[in-house]
C-alpha positions as a Markdown table, in Angstrom:
| # | Residue | x | y | z |
|---|---|---|---|---|
| 1 | Met | 49.6 | 139.1 | 64.6 |
| 2 | Ala | 52.8 | 137.8 | 65.9 |
| 3 | Asp | 55.2 | 135.3 | 64.0 |
| 4 | His | 55.3 | 132.2 | 66.2 |
| 5 | Thr | 57.8 | 130.4 | 63.8 |
| 6 | Pro | 60.2 | 128.4 | 66.2 |
| 7 | Thr | 63.7 | 129.7 | 65.8 |
| 8 | Gly | 65.6 | 128.6 | 69.1 |
| 9 | Pro | 67.1 | 125.5 | 70.1 |
| 10 | Val | 65.6 | 122.1 | 69.4 |
| 11 | Glu | 64.2 | 121.6 | 73.0 |
| 12 | Leu | 62.2 | 124.5 | 72.4 |
| 13 | Gly | 60.8 | 123.1 | 68.9 |
| 14 | Ala | 63.4 | 124.3 | 66.3 |
| 15 | Lys | 63.6 | 122.1 | 62.9 |
| 16 | Met | 66.3 | 119.2 | 63.1 |
| 17 | Asp | 68.7 | 118.5 | 60.1 |
| 18 | Tyr | 67.8 | 115.2 | 59.9 |
| 19 | Ala | 70.1 | 114.5 | 56.8 |
| 20 | Glu | 73.5 | 115.8 | 58.8 |
| 21 | His | 72.5 | 113.7 | 61.8 |
| 22 | Asp | 72.3 | 110.5 | 59.3 |
| 23 | Arg | 75.5 | 111.2 | 58.1 |
| 24 | Thr | 77.2 | 111.8 | 61.2 |
| 25 | Tyr | 75.7 | 108.5 | 62.8 |
| 26 | Ala | 76.9 | 106.6 | 59.7 |
| 27 | Gly | 80.6 | 108.3 | 60.1 |
| 28 | Phe | 80.5 | 107.3 | 63.6 |
| 29 | Leu | 79.3 | 103.8 | 62.9 |
| 30 | Arg | 82.3 | 103.5 | 60.1 |
| 31 | Leu | 84.9 | 104.8 | 62.6 |
| 32 | Ala | 83.8 | 102.2 | 65.4 |
| 33 | Lys | 83.8 | 99.2 | 63.0 |
| 34 | Tyr | 87.0 | 100.1 | 61.3 |
| 35 | Gly | 88.8 | 101.4 | 64.3 |
| 36 | Ser | 87.8 | 98.1 | 66.1 |
| 37 | Leu | 89.3 | 96.1 | 63.1 |
| 38 | Phe | 92.6 | 97.9 | 63.2 |
| 39 | Cys | 92.6 | 97.3 | 67.2 |
| 40 | Leu | 92.3 | 93.5 | 66.8 |
| 41 | Ala | 94.5 | 93.4 | 64.0 |
| 42 | Val | 97.2 | 95.0 | 65.9 |
| 43 | Leu | 96.9 | 93.0 | 69.0 |
| 44 | Leu | 96.8 | 89.7 | 67.0 |
| 45 | Ala | 99.8 | 90.6 | 65.0 |
| 46 | Met | 101.8 | 91.7 | 68.0 |
| 47 | Ala | 100.9 | 88.3 | 70.1 |
| 48 | Phe | 101.6 | 86.4 | 66.7 |
| 49 | Gly | 104.8 | 88.1 | 66.3 |
| 50 | Phe | 106.0 | 87.8 | 69.7 |
| 51 | Phe | 105.0 | 84.0 | 70.3 |
| 52 | Ala | 105.7 | 82.4 | 66.9 |
| 53 | Gly | 107.1 | 84.7 | 64.1 |
| 54 | Gly | 109.0 | 88.0 | 64.4 |
| 55 | Phe | 108.3 | 91.7 | 62.9 |
| 56 | Phe | 107.9 | 90.6 | 59.5 |
| 57 | Ser | 105.6 | 87.8 | 59.8 |
| 58 | Gly | 103.5 | 89.7 | 62.4 |
| 59 | Phe | 103.3 | 92.9 | 59.8 |
| 60 | Ile | 102.1 | 90.1 | 57.0 |
| 61 | Leu | 99.7 | 88.9 | 59.5 |
| 62 | Phe | 98.5 | 92.4 | 60.2 |
| 63 | Val | 97.9 | 93.4 | 56.5 |
| 64 | Leu | 96.2 | 90.2 | 55.8 |
| 65 | Ile | 93.7 | 90.6 | 58.8 |
| 66 | Leu | 93.0 | 94.2 | 57.5 |
| 67 | Ala | 92.2 | 93.3 | 54.2 |
| 68 | Val | 89.8 | 90.2 | 55.3 |
| 69 | Gly | 88.3 | 92.3 | 57.6 |
| 70 | Ala | 87.8 | 95.3 | 55.5 |
| 71 | Phe | 86.3 | 93.0 | 53.1 |
| 72 | Ile | 83.7 | 91.2 | 55.4 |
| 73 | Leu | 82.8 | 94.7 | 56.9 |
| 74 | Arg | 81.9 | 96.5 | 53.5 |
């Protein structure tokens, strides 16, 4: 008899690698979380440095926001 085991694309019934799918999705979520945190920290530090402090105080605020945000997002 003929072998009817699916070997083609997923749309045609081939097996999916769910472990790799989960790792990719977790990596995407991690990138989205920490990328958003980085953008927020840059924007807030730039605004603070422009209106209130200067480069050094803006940089200190940037590092502080990144540290607190990374602690919260863990």
